[in-house]
C-alpha positions as CSV (number, residue, x, y, z in Angstrom):
1,M,277.5,12.5,140.1
2,N,278.3,15.8,138.6
3,A,276.4,17.8,135.9
4,F,278.5,16.5,133.1
5,D,278.5,12.8,133.6
6,S,276.0,12.3,130.8
7,F,278.5,13.9,128.4
8,A,281.4,11.5,129.2
9,S,280.6,9.3,126.3
10,A,280.2,12.1,123.8
11,R,282.5,11.6,120.8
12,P,282.4,11.9,117.0
13,R,280.3,9.2,115.5
14,T,282.3,9.3,112.2
15,S,284.3,6.5,110.7
16,A,287.8,6.2,112.1
17,P,289.8,7.2,109.0
18,S,287.7,10.5,108.5
19,W,287.6,12.0,112.0
20,P,291.0,13.8,111.8
21,N,289.8,15.6,108.6
22,R,286.8,17.2,110.7
23,L,289.4,18.8,113.1
24,P,290.6,22.4,112.7
25,L,293.4,22.6,110.3
26,P,296.1,23.3,112.8
27,L,295.3,20.0,114.7
28,R,295.2,17.7,111.7
29,A,298.8,16.9,111.6
30,D,298.9,16.1,115.3
31,A,296.0,13.7,114.9
32,A,297.5,11.8,112.0
33,G,298.0,8.2,113.0
34,S,296.2,8.6,116.3
35,T,293.0,6.9,117.5
36,W,290.3,9.1,118.8
37,E,291.1,7.8,122.4
38,Q,294.8,8.8,122.0
39,F,293.9,12.3,120.7
40,T,291.4,13.0,123.5
41,A,293.9,11.8,126.1
42,I,296.2,14.6,125.0
43,Y,293.7,17.4,124.1
44,A,290.9,16.9,126.4
45,P,292.2,16.1,129.9
46,Q,289.3,16.3,132.4
47,N,291.0,14.7,135.4
48,G,293.9,17.0,135.7
49,P,294.6,19.5,138.4
50,V,291.5,21.3,137.5
51,R,288.1,19.7,137.6
52,L,284.6,20.9,137.1
53,G,282.3,19.2,139.5
54,G,279.0,21.2,138.9
55,W,277.7,24.2,136.9
56,R,274.5,26.1,137.1
57,A,273.3,29.1,135.1
58,T,270.4,31.3,136.0
59,A,269.2,34.0,133.6
60,L,269.0,37.5,135.2
61,G,267.5,39.3,132.2
62,A,269.0,41.9,129.7
63,G,271.4,39.1,128.4
64,R,273.2,38.5,131.8
65,N,273.3,35.3,133.7
66,S,274.5,34.2,137.1
67,Y,276.8,31.3,136.9
68,E,277.7,29.0,139.9
69,A,280.4,26.3,139.7
70,T,282.1,23.8,141.9
71,L,285.7,23.6,140.8
72,A,288.5,21.5,142.2
73,V,292.0,22.8,141.9
74,N,294.5,20.1,142.9
75,A,293.1,18.9,146.3
76,S,291.1,22.1,147.1
77,I,287.3,22.4,146.2
78,H,285.9,25.8,145.5
79,T,282.4,27.0,145.0
80,A,282.4,30.1,143.0
81,S,279.9,32.4,141.3
82,A,280.1,35.1,138.6
83,V,277.7,37.3,136.6
84,A,278.4,37.4,132.9
85,N,276.9,37.6,129.4
86,G,277.6,34.0,128.6
87,P,279.1,30.8,129.7
88,V,282.6,31.5,128.3
89,A,282.8,34.8,130.1
90,G,281.4,33.2,133.2
91,M,283.9,30.4,133.2
92,T,286.7,32.8,132.4
93,A,285.7,34.9,135.5
94,L,285.5,31.8,137.8
95,L,288.9,30.5,136.7
96,H,290.5,34.0,137.0
97,D,289.2,34.2,140.6
98,L,291.0,30.9,141.2
99,G,294.4,32.4,139.8
100,I,293.9,30.6,136.5
101,H,294.3,33.3,133.8
102,L,293.2,31.4,130.7
103,E,293.0,33.5,127.5
104,I,291.2,32.0,124.4
105,L,293.0,32.9,121.2
106,S,290.9,30.8,118.8
107,F,287.5,29.2,119.1
108,D,286.2,26.4,116.8
109,Q,283.1,24.5,117.3
110,R,281.8,21.7,115.3
111,E,278.8,19.3,115.4
112,L,280.2,15.8,115.1
113,G,277.6,13.2,114.5
114,G,275.1,14.1,117.2
115,S,277.6,15.7,119.7
116,Y,279.5,18.8,119.7
117,A,283.4,19.3,119.9
118,T,284.9,22.7,120.9
119,F,288.6,23.3,120.0
120,L,290.3,26.2,121.7
121,L,293.7,27.7,121.3
122,C,294.4,28.8,124.8
123,R,297.2,30.8,126.4
124,Q,298.3,31.4,130.0
125,D,301.3,33.7,130.4
126,E,303.6,32.9,127.5
127,Q,302.5,29.3,127.0
128,Q,299.8,28.4,124.4
129,M,298.2,25.0,123.5
130,W,295.2,23.6,121.8
131,A,292.5,21.9,123.9
132,M,289.3,20.2,123.1
133,G,286.0,19.4,124.9
134,T,283.0,17.3,123.8
135,G,279.4,17.2,124.9
136,E,275.9,16.6,123.7
137,A,275.3,20.3,124.0
138,A,277.4,23.3,122.7
139,A,277.8,25.0,126.0
140,E,279.0,21.8,127.8
141,S,281.7,21.1,125.1
142,T,282.9,24.7,125.5
143,L,283.2,24.4,129.3
144,R,285.0,21.1,128.9
145,A,287.3,22.6,126.5
146,M,288.2,25.4,128.8
147,I,288.9,22.8,131.6
148,A,291.1,20.9,129.2
149,G,293.0,24.0,128.4
150,A,293.6,24.9,132.1
151,N,294.8,21.3,132.6
152,R,297.1,21.3,129.5
153,L,298.6,24.7,130.5
154,S,299.1,23.7,134.1
155,V,301.1,20.6,133.3
156,G,304.5,22.0,133.8
157,R,303.6,24.1,136.8
């Protein structure tokens, strides 16, 4: 059981016709006519080549934290750590150390009926795609969105 199993069921608790209107404007056309499940299958892949198995943050003081994660990349499992000012910077450093150079071009986070959804426009090399992550807490939704971005961008590699 990993640290994010409790967030697996996080999803907007809005009525079916209105959820696309709560998305960032650039994603609304892509969501038209889709169910929430269809949309998340495309934009929020968590079972791709990059998977987060565990995450721990320890405050160091002066705004800095130590982050430790267990990440699977394809069939290899890695335990990594980084010191950073926040979870986005920490995850970015951890992914970079594994050769995944994820750049966040746009960040949009929304509260959706008791859970959070984070939408990221991510770039790796010359390719860019939107990704989404959900969770009961803002940080978890952001980390899931980063993993989804890494998975979406690694699909043709």
